[in-house]
N, C-alpha and C positions, 0 to 999 in steps of 0.2 A: 504494500500500500504506500502510495506516495503521500507524504505528509503535507498538509496545508494548514494555514492559520485556523481554519474552521475545524479540521479534524483534530488538531492538537487541543483546541479549546474544548471540544467535545470530550476528549480524553481527560482533560483536567476536571471537568464537571463529573464525569463518570467515576473518577477516582476519589471522590469525597468519602471520608471515613466517618463511621458512626461515633468514634471517639479517638483521642490521641494521647498517649502517655508513653513512659519509658518501655513498658511491656509491648505496646503496639509497635514502637520504633524497633525494638529488638526483633520481633517476629518478621516485620517487613524487611529489615536489614539482612536477617538470616536467609529469607527467601531469595532476595536479590543476590546475595553472595553465592548461594547454592546454584542458582540459575546461571550466573556468570561462569562458575567453575565447570558446569556441564557443557556450555555452549562455546566458550572462548578459551584460548590459551594465554592471551595477554593478561597480565595482572592489572587489577583495578583497585581504586580506593572507593569505599562506600561510606558515606558520611550522612548522618541524620541528626538534626539539631532543632531545638525550639526556635521559633521566629523572634519572640520578644526578648529573649535573653541570650541567644546563641548558645544555650547550654547544650553540650554534646550529649546525645542520647545513645548513639550507635556509631562505632567506627571500626572498620575492618578492611583488610586487603583480601583479595581473592587468592593471593599466593605471593611468593617472593618475586621481587623485581620491580616494585613500584619505586618511583623516584621522588625526591623532594618537590620537583616540578608539579607532581600530581596535586599536592596540597595548594599550590598557587592557583591552579585551575579550579579546585574546589571552592576556595574563598572568593574567587572572581565570579564563578557561577552563582554561588550563594548570594552575593551582593546584588545580582540582577533580580533574582527571585524575590528577595526582601524589599528591594526598592520599587519594583513594578508589579509585584504580586502575581506573576505568571511564570510559566516555564521558560527556560532559556531557549528552548526550541521554538516556542511560539513567538518570542521576541525576535529571534533570528529570522524566521519566516516572514514576520511582519515587516521587518526592515528590508528584506529582499524584494517585497512587493513595491516598496518605495524606492528601490535601488539606491539606498543610502546606508551609510554606516551608523552605528550607535553614536559616534562622536559628531557626525553631521546633524543628526536629529536632536541630540541632547548635548549641546556644546560643552557642558561641564563633565561629561562622562569619560573619565580617564580610563584608557584601555588597561592600565596596570591595576585598576580596581574592578572593572566590569568585563565579563566575557560572555558574549552571546553565542555560545556553542552549546549544542544539546547536552543534556546531562544534569541540569538543575531543575528541580520540580517542586512546586508548592504543595504543602500539606494543608488541606482544607477539611473542616469537619462540618457535618450536617448541622444546621441551626446556629453556627458560629460565623460571625462576619470576619472576613479577612483571612490572612495566612497565619496558621498556628505553628507551622514547622517548615523545614526544607529538607529535601533529600537530594544529594548530589552523588553522581557516579563520574569518575574520571579515569580514563585509560584506554577506552575503546574509540572507535569512530563515533562522532557525535550522535548520529542516528541510533547507534547501538547503545550508547550511554543513556539516551532518552528512553529507548524501548525497554531496556531491562528494568528501569524504574516503573514504567507503566505496567509491564507484565507482572512485576512483583506486587504492586498494589492490587492489581486485579486478582491475582492468585490469593492474596490475603483476604480480600473482600469475599471471594467465593467460599473461603473456609469460615469466615466470620461475618455472615450477612447482617 
């Protein structure tokens, strides 16, 4: 499936959780890690934190070989999700339709702070306004970083309706 702004927005809405706490973060993080290990050989970083405090709730690598650069990507993707309240993939696709960069649209958007590459995803909860957490995957192609998060949340929701 080719991703569009509309399809990613639909994914974000479909991935709303009934609740979110450290146990939910651990379960989703564990699912994502297991799925990455099954499908990919490249090592990734999986990071889940609260939105309001950046309190780390889950952190793991899928295996040996990640680099310090992965955490730079994590923090830059997290910054996009927290600032604009949407996935980094949706922001990227939105900018592509405008044929502009983040820096051109938002003049103060420092590329050392923000990265519009797939793999940052907002955690939203039914009945709660705004973003309550952020999930970031770094290490794969950006479409794969994005899809392993969506697949992980959907798998969690299927087990915990």
